[in-house]
C-alpha positions as CSV (number, residue, x, y, z in Angstrom):
1,M,39.4,39.9,80.8
2,E,42.8,41.5,81.5
3,L,43.2,44.9,80.0
4,P,46.3,45.7,78.0
5,P,48.9,47.5,80.1
6,F,48.6,50.7,78.0
7,V,44.9,50.9,78.6
8,A,45.2,50.0,82.2
9,D,47.8,52.7,82.8
10,L,45.5,55.3,81.1
11,L,42.6,54.2,83.3
12,A,44.8,54.4,86.4
13,R,45.9,57.9,85.5
14,A,42.3,58.8,84.9
15,G,41.4,57.6,88.4
16,V,39.2,54.8,87.2
17,L,41.5,51.9,88.3
18,R,43.9,51.6,91.1
19,P,47.6,52.2,90.1
20,P,49.6,49.0,89.5
21,A,51.3,47.4,92.5
22,P,55.0,48.5,93.0
23,A,56.2,45.1,91.9
24,A,54.5,45.4,88.6
25,E,55.4,49.1,88.1
26,E,58.5,48.4,86.0
27,D,56.7,45.9,83.8
28,A,53.8,48.3,83.2
29,A,56.1,51.2,82.5
30,A,57.5,49.3,79.5
31,F,54.1,49.4,77.9
32,R,53.3,53.0,78.8
33,S,52.9,55.5,76.0
34,P,50.8,58.6,75.6
35,L,47.3,58.4,74.2
36,V,48.5,60.5,71.2
37,P,52.1,59.7,70.3
38,T,54.2,62.7,69.1
39,D,56.7,60.8,67.1
40,S,54.3,59.3,64.6
41,V,54.3,60.2,60.9
42,A,51.2,62.3,61.4
43,G,52.8,64.1,64.3
44,R,56.0,64.9,62.3
45,S,53.9,66.1,59.4
46,L,51.9,68.4,61.7
47,V,55.2,69.8,63.1
48,I,56.3,70.6,59.5
49,V,53.0,72.3,58.7
50,I,53.0,74.4,61.9
51,A,56.6,75.4,61.2
52,I,55.9,76.5,57.7
53,M,52.7,78.4,58.8
54,T,54.6,80.0,61.7
55,F,57.4,81.1,59.3
56,L,55.0,82.7,56.9
57,A,52.9,84.3,59.6
58,A,56.1,85.7,61.2
59,L,57.2,87.1,57.9
60,A,53.8,88.7,57.3
61,A,54.0,90.3,60.8
62,G,57.6,91.3,60.3
63,A,56.7,92.9,56.9
64,A,53.9,94.9,58.5
65,L,56.3,96.0,61.3
66,L,59.0,97.0,58.9
67,V,56.7,99.0,56.6
68,S,55.2,100.7,59.6
69,Q,58.6,101.7,61.0
70,A,59.8,102.8,57.6
71,S,56.6,104.8,57.1
72,V,57.4,106.7,60.3
73,E,60.9,107.5,59.0
74,W,59.6,108.5,55.6
75,R,57.1,110.9,57.0
76,A,59.5,112.3,59.6
77,E,62.1,113.0,56.9
78,A,59.6,114.4,54.4
79,S,58.0,116.6,57.0
80,S,61.3,118.1,58.0
81,E,61.7,119.7,54.5
82,A,59.7,122.0,52.3
83,S,60.4,123.3,48.8
84,V,59.9,126.6,47.1
85,Q,59.4,126.7,43.3
86,V,60.2,130.0,41.6
87,R,58.8,130.0,38.1
88,P,60.3,132.2,35.3
89,T,57.9,135.0,34.5
90,P,58.3,137.6,31.7
91,G,59.4,140.9,33.0
92,R,60.9,139.5,36.2
93,D,64.5,138.7,37.1
94,I,64.4,135.1,38.3
95,D,67.8,135.4,40.1
96,A,66.6,138.4,42.0
97,D,63.4,136.6,42.9
98,L,65.4,133.6,44.2
99,A,67.5,135.9,46.3
100,T,64.5,137.7,47.8
101,A,62.7,134.4,48.5
102,A,65.8,132.8,50.1
103,E,66.4,135.9,52.3
104,L,62.8,135.8,53.4
105,L,63.0,132.1,54.2
106,R,66.2,132.5,56.2
107,K,64.7,135.2,58.4
108,T,61.7,133.1,59.2
109,P,61.8,131.5,62.7
110,G,61.8,127.7,62.4
111,V,63.6,127.6,59.1
112,R,67.1,126.1,59.6
113,E,68.4,126.4,56.0
114,A,67.3,127.6,52.6
115,Q,69.4,126.1,49.8
116,V,69.0,127.7,46.3
117,Y,69.5,125.2,43.5
118,T,71.4,126.3,40.5
119,K,69.9,126.1,37.1
120,A,71.8,122.9,36.3
121,E,70.6,121.3,39.5
122,S,67.0,122.3,38.9
123,E,67.1,120.9,35.4
124,S,68.7,117.6,36.7
125,L,65.5,117.1,38.7
126,L,63.6,116.6,35.5
127,S,66.0,113.9,34.2
128,P,64.1,110.9,35.6
129,W,61.0,112.0,33.6
130,L,62.5,113.6,30.5
131,G,65.7,111.5,30.2
132,E,69.3,112.3,30.1
133,G,71.1,114.5,27.6
134,L,68.3,116.9,26.7
135,D,68.9,120.6,26.1
136,L,66.5,122.4,28.5
137,S,67.9,125.8,28.0
138,E,64.9,126.9,25.9
139,L,62.3,125.6,28.4
140,P,61.0,127.8,31.2
141,T,62.5,125.5,33.9
142,P,61.5,126.5,37.4
143,R,64.2,127.1,40.0
144,M,64.1,125.3,43.3
145,I,64.8,126.3,46.9
146,V,65.1,123.4,49.4
147,V,64.0,124.5,52.9
148,K,65.1,122.6,56.0
149,L,62.6,123.0,58.9
150,D,63.3,122.8,62.6
151,P,61.2,119.9,64.0
152,K,61.1,121.5,67.4
153,Q,59.9,124.9,66.2
154,R,58.1,124.5,63.0
155,P,57.1,127.7,61.2
156,D,53.5,128.6,60.4
157,L,53.5,127.6,56.8
158,L,50.2,129.3,56.0
159,V,51.7,132.7,57.1
160,L,55.0,131.9,55.4
161,R,53.1,131.1,52.2
162,A,51.2,134.4,52.3
163,E,54.4,136.4,52.9
164,L,56.3,134.6,50.2
165,T,53.5,135.2,47.7
166,E,53.4,138.9,48.5
167,A,57.2,139.3,48.2
168,V,57.6,137.0,45.2
169,P,54.3,136.4,43.3
170,N,55.8,133.7,41.1
171,A,57.0,131.6,44.0
172,V,55.1,128.5,45.2
173,L,55.7,126.9,48.6
174,D,55.1,123.1,48.8
175,D,55.0,121.6,52.3
176,H,54.8,118.0,50.8
177,R,51.4,117.5,52.5
178,L,50.0,115.5,49.5
179,F,53.1,113.4,49.3
180,L,52.9,112.6,53.0
181,E,49.3,111.6,52.7
182,R,50.1,109.3,49.9
183,L,53.0,107.8,51.9
184,G,50.6,107.2,54.8
185,D,48.0,105.6,52.6
186,M,50.6,103.3,51.0
187,A,51.9,102.3,54.4
188,R,48.4,101.6,55.7
189,A,47.6,99.6,52.6
190,A,50.8,97.5,53.0
191,V,50.1,96.9,56.7
192,A,46.4,95.9,55.9
193,V,47.6,93.4,53.2
194,S,50.1,91.9,55.6
195,T,47.5,91.6,58.3
196,M,45.1,89.9,55.9
197,I,47.8,87.4,54.9
198,F,48.6,86.8,58.5
199,V,44.9,86.1,59.4
200,L,44.6,83.7,56.4
201,I,47.7,81.8,57.4
202,L,46.4,81.4,61.0
203,G,43.1,80.2,59.5
204,A,44.8,77.7,57.3
205,M,46.9,76.5,60.3
206,G,43.8,76.1,62.4
207,I,42.2,74.0,59.7
208,A,45.3,71.8,59.6
209,V,45.4,71.4,63.4
210,A,41.7,70.6,63.4
211,S,42.1,67.9,60.7
212,A,45.1,66.4,62.6
213,T,43.1,66.3,65.8
214,R,40.1,64.6,64.2
215,A,42.5,62.1,62.6
216,A,44.1,61.4,66.0
217,V,40.7,60.9,67.6
218,A,39.6,58.6,64.8
219,T,42.8,56.6,65.1
220,N,42.4,56.2,68.8
221,R,38.6,56.0,68.7
222,E,38.3,52.6,70.5
223,I,40.5,53.7,73.3
224,V,38.8,57.0,73.7
225,E,35.4,55.4,73.8
226,V,36.5,52.8,76.3
227,L,37.9,55.5,78.6
228,H,34.7,57.5,78.2
229,I,32.4,54.5,78.9
230,V,34.3,53.3,82.0
231,G,34.1,56.7,83.6
232,A,37.2,58.6,82.7
233,A,36.6,62.3,83.0
234,D,36.3,64.2,79.7
235,T,38.8,66.7,81.0
236,F,41.4,63.9,81.4
237,I,40.9,62.6,77.8
238,A,40.9,66.2,76.4
239,R,44.0,67.1,78.4
240,E,45.9,64.1,77.0
241,F,45.2,65.3,73.5
242,Q,45.9,68.9,74.5
243,R,49.3,68.0,76.0
244,R,50.5,66.2,73.0
245,F,49.3,68.7,70.4
246,L,50.7,71.5,72.6
247,A,54.1,69.8,72.4
248,L,53.8,69.5,68.6
249,G,52.7,73.1,68.4
250,F,55.7,74.4,70.4
251,R,58.1,72.3,68.4
252,G,56.8,73.5,65.0
253,A,56.3,77.1,66.2
254,L,59.8,77.4,67.6
255,I,61.3,76.0,64.3
256,G,59.2,78.4,62.2
257,G,59.8,81.4,64.4
258,G,63.5,80.8,64.6
259,A,63.7,80.4,60.8
260,A,61.8,83.7,60.3
261,I,64.2,85.5,62.7
262,G,67.2,84.0,60.9
263,F,65.7,85.0,57.5
264,L,65.2,88.6,58.6
265,F,68.8,88.8,59.9
266,L,70.0,87.3,56.6
267,A,67.9,89.8,54.6
268,R,69.5,92.6,56.7
269,A,73.0,91.4,55.9
270,L,72.2,91.1,52.2
271,T,70.7,94.6,52.2
272,H,73.9,96.0,53.7
273,H,75.8,94.1,51.0
274,W,73.6,95.4,48.1
275,R,73.2,98.9,49.5
276,A,75.3,100.4,46.7
277,T,73.0,98.9,44.0
278,A,69.8,100.5,42.7
279,G,67.8,97.5,43.8
280,G,69.3,97.6,47.2
281,E,68.4,101.3,47.6
282,Q,64.8,100.6,46.6
283,M,64.5,97.7,49.1
284,E,66.0,99.9,51.8
285,A,63.6,102.7,50.9
286,M,60.6,100.4,51.2
287,F,61.5,98.3,54.2
288,G,64.4,100.1,55.8
289,D,67.5,98.0,56.6
290,F,65.4,95.0,57.7
291,S,66.3,95.7,61.3
292,I,63.4,94.4,63.4
293,G,65.3,95.1,66.7
294,V,64.6,93.5,70.0
295,D,60.9,94.4,69.9
296,G,60.6,92.5,66.6
297,V,62.3,89.4,67.9
298,V,60.1,89.4,71.0
299,T,57.0,89.9,68.8
300,I,57.9,86.8,66.7
301,L,58.7,84.7,69.8
302,L,55.3,85.7,71.3
303,L,53.7,84.9,68.0
304,A,55.3,81.4,68.1
305,G,54.1,80.9,71.6
306,G,50.6,82.0,70.7
307,I,50.5,79.6,67.8
308,A,51.5,76.7,70.1
309,L,48.8,77.7,72.6
310,L,46.3,78.0,69.8
311,T,47.2,74.5,68.7
312,G,46.6,73.0,72.1
313,F,43.3,74.9,72.6
314,L,41.9,73.8,69.2
315,S,42.8,70.2,69.9
316,Q,41.1,70.3,73.3
317,A,38.0,72.0,72.0
318,I,37.6,69.4,69.2
319,V,38.0,66.5,71.6
320,F,35.5,68.0,74.0
321,R,33.0,68.3,71.1
322,Y,33.6,64.7,70.1
323,L,33.1,63.5,73.7
324,R,29.8,65.4,74.0
325,R,28.5,63.6,71.0
326,L,29.2,60.3,72.8
327,G,26.8,61.3,75.5
């Protein structure tokens, strides 16, 4: 019985049959098609699924990268400042205490600047909690001194705190350590959540690829079994599936990765446009200016390539497992 040209070509490429004669080469080429076609409805659906999963995975990775970078900036900015709170105490002149504390701070090596807040400026710091328009003149409002620290020559804050307490007993030095710890915890939590989402997306994509591979094997079951029975190497059959699914994976991953890069650049442009609004300021404080830089673009492209390779690897592993069951 004469084999169909498609099957005969597969057997010839597998080394089971001799290649067709040169005269018949053009006729056989008209019937050649891959074992797993890439332009089928199932193939296009898998490309769409991989593109969506890559897009979401890239956004999760980008969010983790942005929060991590913003966290470094937050902590660097917060650690470059300290504050001194001078509380009003009966029997003491608060203005004299402020002047003494400021003079001591300015003489300390590693302190670049000590700015004394006026009474109105100190009271305005309470507005977010107490509201606007309140008369705080009767309240014992503390006065603030903002201290700029030299990052290259930081002062010994423990010694400075002791000297400040000795000179002005009602002054309290705050080095923002608790605030920095909370910032770090929040950043680590955000990165952990993004990582968990990233892993879940990869898991869902792996399940989709595995289902598509099993469906392709089931669709071509007769051809696969014929190739296996007549002696085609398992590596050849698995490579045919791997090549086609790798092409599908690359197509979907490049679409999803490119869309994620475009989305982040669009978000950066919108952030610059909304920077003057309160919402824009909060978004910029949380994620920075959405600038992922060259490293971020390279990371997303590497992620897309990894997803494509993972697609090919999963398809090959599933086909090998199916062929082993055939014996």
